[in-house]
N, C-alpha and C positions, 0 to 999 in steps of 0.2 A: 504500343510495343508489349511484348509479352513475355513474363519470366517463370519458366517452369520448374519445378523442384518438388522433392519428395515430402520435406517437413517445412512448412514456413512457420518462423519463429518472430513473433511481433515483441520486440522488447529485449532489453539486454543487461535484466538485472541478474541474481543470483538464480532465479528461477529458470530464466530463458537459457543461460549460458550453460547451466549444468544439465538441462534438457538435451541443448544441441551436442554436447559433447558425448551424451552417450547414442542419440538418436543416429550420429554421422557413420556408425557402424553398419546401420541399416540401409543408408541412403543418403542422397544430396539433402543438404540443410541450407537454407537461406535464412539468415538474420536480418530483419529490417529494425533500425534504430534511428529515432527521431534527431538524437545529437551525436556525439561521439559514443563509440562502444561502451566506455567505461564510465560513462555519464548516466548514473541511474540511481533510484531511491536505495539500493543496495550499497552502494559507494558511501554514502552518509549515515549508515547505521553505525554508531558507536559502540552499544553495549557489548554484543554478542550473541551465542546461539545458546538456547537453554537445552539441556541433555542431562540424562541421568549419568553420571560418568564418576561422583564421588563414592568413597566406602560407605558413608553414613546416609547414601540416597538410595531411593528405588522408584520403579515405575509407577507404583501404587500413590506414592506421596505425590510425584510431577502430575499424575492423572487426577488425584483429588485438588490441587493448588489450580489446575487447569479448569477444572467443573466449577469452584467456588468462584473464580474470577469471573467465568461465563455467564453465571447468574441463572442457570437452568435452560440456557438456550443451546448449549451446545449440546453435538451428538458423540454420545459417549464412544460408540464403536469405533467414531473417526479419531478422538483423543486418544483412545488408547492405541490404534494403529500408528499414529504419527508419533507419539512418545515412545514405543518401543522400536522403531526404526530409528530414532536419532542418534544412539550410539554408532552404528552402521555408517551413517552419513557423515557424521564427524570425522570417523576413521577415512573415510574417502577423501574429502578434504585435506587433511594432513598429509595422506600419501600423496596427492597433486603437488603439494608443498607448502601449503597455508602452514604457517609458523606460530601457532597458538602458544600463549603466554603459560610458562610453566613457572612452579614454584622453585623459589631460590635457596630456602633454607633446609640445611639437613641431607639426607640420603634420596628424600622423596622428590623424584623430578617429575610428579605427577603435574596434570595442568592446573594450573592457577585458577581455582573456577569463585567467580563472582556471586554474589547474590543481589537480587534487584525485588522492586515491589512485589508482593502475591506469593513470593516463594518461599517455603518453608527451610529449603536447605540452600547451600551453595551448589548450584549447577550450570552456570553462565561461563562456557568457554569462550574466549576472547583473546585478542590482538591486542593486548594495552587499550587505547581508549579509541581505537581507527579499525575495528572488527572488519566490517563492511567493506572498508578500502583494501584491505588485504586480501581477502577472498576475491573483490571483485578482479583485484590487479593478476591475481592466480589464474581465476579463470579464462579472463582476457588472453593471457600468455598461451594458455593450451589451446584456445582457440584458432590464434592466428597460426599456429603451426598445423593445424588440422586440414588438410587439401580437399576435405569432403564438406567443409563449411565454407560459405561465402558470405560476408558482412556487407550491407548495403547502410552505412552510416549518412546522417543528415537526409532521412527518408521518413515520411510518416504516413501512416495508412490513414485513408480516408473513410474507408467502409468496407466491410465484409461483402466478399463476392459470393452470392447465394446461387444454389441449383437452381431456384425457382425463377431465375432473372435470365437465366441461359435462353439464347436465341431461339433454339429448336426443342426448348422445352413446354411441351403442352400441357402437360398435367403436373398439380402441384400434390405431392406428398403430405401428409398430416404434419410430417415431419422433416424439416429441410434439411439441406446438407450443405457445409459450407466448403468453399472450393479454393479458398486463399483469399485475395484481399486486391483492393485498388489503392494504389500507393502513390503519394506526392514525391518526387525528386524536388527537395526544397531549394538546391541549389540552382536547378534549371527551369522548374515551374513545370514538369512534365509529369502527368500521371499515367502510370503504366498498370496493367493487370498483372499481379503475382500469382500463378497457378499453381495448386499444391494438393497432396490428397491428403495431407494432415495439418492443420492449423492451430497453433500454439498461441493463446494471449498470454503474454507476461509483462504486463504494460505499467505494471506498479499501481500506486493509489491517485487520488485525487485530493489532495492536500489544498492545491491552489486553488480549488472552489471557496477556500476561505481568506480573509482580509490578511490573517496572521497564522503561519503554519512554518514547521520546520523542514517540511518538502523542498526539493529542488523546483525550479521553474517548470520542469518537464512532467511534475505529476499533476496533469490535468483530466484524468480518468477515461483516456483514449479507449482502452480495451472494454470498460464497462460500458460507456456510451454506444460503441460499434455494436457489441453484442446485444443489447438491448432494442437498437433499431432493427438489428437482423431478426429479432422475433425470440431471443434466448431468453430464458428465466433468470431474474437477478433478486438477489435476495438482501435482508437486513442491512440496507443501507441507511438507514436512521440510525445504526450505530457508528458514530466517527468518534475515535479516539483523539481527545485532546491531551497531549504530553503536558504533564505539570509542569516543566521547567525549560523553557526556551530563554536565552540570554537576551535580558533587555537592555538594548543598548543601539543607537540611531545608526552605528556602523556595522552593526551584526547582524545581518541580514539572514533568518533563518538558522541561526546556529544553534544548536540543543546542547542541551547539558545533561549529558547521561544519568539515565535511572542508576546507574552505577555508582555515582557521586552518594545518592542516598543509601545505597546498597553498602557504602563504606563508612557510613556514620555519618553523612551530611545531614544537617538540621535545618529546616525552615522556621524563619524566623519573620515578624511583621517589621516594619520600619524602626518601631522603638526599641527593637531588640528582643522581644519577648516571643515565646513559642506558641503554636497554637494547635498542632496535630493532634495533640491528647484530647481535645475535644470532639474528634471526627472519627477517631479509629482505635482499636485496640493495638494495630501495628503501628500505629503513629508515622511516622516517614515512609514505612514500607507497605503503606495500606495500597491497595490495587490503584490503578492510575485516576480512574472516574472518580473515585472518593478525592483523592489528593487534587485533582484538578479544581473539583468543585471547591471546595475546602479553600482553596488559593481564592479563587472566582468570587467567593462569599466573604473572605478577610478583605479583598480590594475593593469591593463594594461598600462593605461597611467603614471603611477608613478614608476612600477616597484616594489611596495610592495608587499608583500605577504599575507597581511591582511588588513582589515579596523579596526575601534574602534567603540564600541557601548557603549555609555556614559549614566550611569544612576546617576553620582555621584553628581548630583543636587538635587535627591530625598533625603529625610530623612532616615538616616542609618536603623532608626528601622523599616521603611515602606519596604525597601527592604530586610530585613532579613524576614520579618514576611510574604511577598507577596510571595517571591523566595526562600524559604529556602534549597531547593534541589540546585538550581544554586548557591546561595551564598557557601554554603557548599565546592560543586566540585572546583569553582574557588578557593577558599581560600586554599583548600588544594594542590593547586598547584602552591601558591603564589600569587594569586592575590586576592587583597579586593575589590569587586566590589562597596563599598560605597565609595570608595577612589582613585581607578582607574578604568580607561576603559577596557571594554573586547575586546582582538581581536578575530575577526572574518572573517569567509570565508564563501562562498555558498558551499554547498554540495547537492548532489542528496537526495531528499526526499520523494517523493511522486509521484506514477504512477496515473496520471488521464485517463489512458485506461486500458483495461484488456479483460477480456472475455466478451462478448455481452450478456447482457440480457434484458430481458423485466421488466415491471412493478412490477414482483413476483421476480424477480430473477432468472427466470428459462433461461438457457443458449438454444443454437439452435440443442442442442440434447436433447432428451427425457430422464428424470430422472438426469438429470444435472442441481444444481441450482449453482449459483456463488455470493458471497456478501462480502462485503468490498472491501479493496483496490485492491483485485486480478480482480474485478468486473468492467466494463464499462456499468454503468446504465443510463448513460445520464443526471447524475447531475451536474457534474464537468466542461462539455463540453472542453475548450481549457485550463483553468487554476484553480484549486481548490480555493474556498475560503476558508481560515484560519478558522480550528476546524468544517467544514462540514462533515469532513472524519469520525469521530465517529458517528455522526448523522447519516450519510449515511449506516453505519455498521449495526447501532440498527435496522433501519427503514427497511432494506431490508432483515435482516435477520428474521425481523417480518413478511414481505409479504411473503418470502420462506416460513415459518412455515404455514402460513394460506394455502398457496395452495398445497404445498408438501403433508400436512396432509389429503388434498381432493383426492390426484391423488395416494396415496399410496396402497390403495386397486386395483390399476388396473394395477399395476406391479408385476410381479411374480418373484420369484427367481429362477433362472437357475442353479441350484447348481450341477446337475448331468452333465450338458453340459459344465461347465467351465474347459478351460485346466489348470492344473497346468504350474506354471513357469518351462520353460525349458531353461537353461543355454545354452544347445548345448555342443560345444567342448570349452567352455570359460575355461581359465586357470587364474592362481592368475599372477598378473603383477608383474614384477620386474622393470618397468620404469615409476613409480609413479611422476616422475620428469614431463613427459607428462601433466599429470592434472595441477601441480602448474605453469608450464611454459605457458599455454593455459589460463589459468584463470588470471594471471597477466597482459598477453598481450591483451586481450580482456578489462579488465577493463580500462588498460590505453590508447588504442585508444578510448574507449567509451568515456572516458572523455576528450580527446585532439579533437576528430573528431566530436563527436555528444552530445557535453555539451551543455551550456548556449547558445552559439553562435555558428552556422553552417554554411557551404558554401557548394557548389555543390561539390567541390574538395575535401573537408575534408570527404564528405559523399561517394564519389567515393572511396576514400582510405579504409575507412572503411568497405565498401562493398566487397572489393577486399580481406581483411585481413580475415573477417569472414565467406567467402566462403572457403578458404582455410582450416581456422582451422574447421569448421563443419566437412570438409572431414575427416580430421584427428581425430576428436572427433567420428564420426560414425564407423571408423575401430576400434579405440581403444574400441568402447561401446561392439562390437559383438565378439571382439577377447578376452576379459578380465573378471573376474568374477566382477559383480557390488558391488561397494562400494557407501557409500552416498556422498563422493567427487566427485565420477565420474557423479553421479545423478545431483549434483547441476551444474557441470560444464556443463554439457549436456544442463541442463536449463537454465542456464545464456547465454549461446550461441544462444539457440533457441531465447530466448526474445530480445536479442541484434540483431539478425537478422530481427525480426519483427521490431524492433525500427529503425533499419536504413532504412528498404525499406519503411517503412511509412513515414520516415522524407524525403527519397528521392521522395518520390509520391507528399507530399503536397507542390506544388510549389508557396508559399506565407510565409509571416509572420503573426503569430495569437497566442496570448497567449503563451503559454510556446514554441513554436517552432518558433525559430529566425533564416532566412538564408540570409546572407547578400547579397545573389545575387536577392532576391525576397521580399525586405525590408517593402513592405506592404501587407494590406489585401486585399484578392481578394474574396469578397462574393457571387459575380457571380458563380465561378468555385468552390469554395472551402468552401464554407458555410456548410458545410457538415460531417459526421463522415467519418474516413478513416476506412474502414470496411476489413479485411485480412482473407481468409478462405484458409486452407492448400492445395495444387494442390494434387490431387490423380492420380494413374494409373502411 
């Protein structure tokens, strides 16, 4: 079966949905999402969107903060473009109906701007502590009313559909062209060709590569893995951001305690109540995330405790309940009254600063392929993302991709008669699904232990040996058995894990989110650059 469209959007977070709403004015848009349309990393973003909106703030300060967090790897021209486009993108969301929190005191009804780690000013526009959910719901409501947009829920992309694979294509250009994707209908078990003039990867991150993560189950690096297998360049995947404060509780799977809690005065303490961040950074609890995460990791290893404490009990209970209703209710449901008790927290894998390499328009190194949001490496984040720059980046690059792709769409032809249908070959149903769960658990465990917050050459070498062996098992399994969504996701987390490990092995220094005890200092001369990886062919 074939589905033809002008724009194929893979993913339904803020990047994919905002692109779709703009692009629908220029052609038919098809959105493929592997769960329900509202299920995305965006939906779990508590903090907000960083943008220069305060009277005491300016673009130069936000640029300086972003470059500082990025540890010399940010592309300054990209940083400037994103930050200067921020206020306009915020206004667009507000015009769509996103009800950002406003000040309650006096005549000033401006935005209630929050402050988070690494920011020199208050510039986080938010909707209490469930900003992502509000933005996602607003965009989904608009999408559902757009007659030019079709959503395929419970569909997962298997691989990109490349021109070089066409039946009638006799010659191969040096630069290949993406013509859509092969997509599995998870309910029916049928794989179809979704053929498009423009393909947008907006698949989010890959937090599920790690044992402990703030990400939902969908975050398996699908877009990054597909692009890499298709021959697109990927970059900076050694830079994995571990959020310092994920709730530590057996019944609280992946629940994040927002950066904004520390932004509003939350204090990190050891189990005995003593503070420790003064030893690690002049900004204390508001230091960049990599520093705070390593500090917590170090204190836990020194003490043997399984968590540290985040204390906001010195704040007024009414303020805590009004500012953080979602966090308050979640913790209270688990027996923790955060107005009276500190919150047990641990670091967890949170955000990929690397991904599919793009230019300033969100275009990948393959024609007809764009990437935006967390699955992309745009040059904004460098070696460490500044808090709440993620949703900002997604909005800006979705807009950039829209502007560029609508100019290019007439150049791209639909090769529908030349596309090969999916061929399962001699694949059969598997009676050994335990192989998938075993490899899935093993990858996540050794990635956490060997390629986590603190790394070493020995740990990375162990991880490399393990992933090489598992990759062989997965490849054999993939071609012998009928494809399922579980197998697709296992294949993708293995691919992304392999790239993370190889990139981490390559970078012989410590910078930002990549810390190797064998190379504890920054090496600007040799490593002040992106780590770019392209799959070997032949």
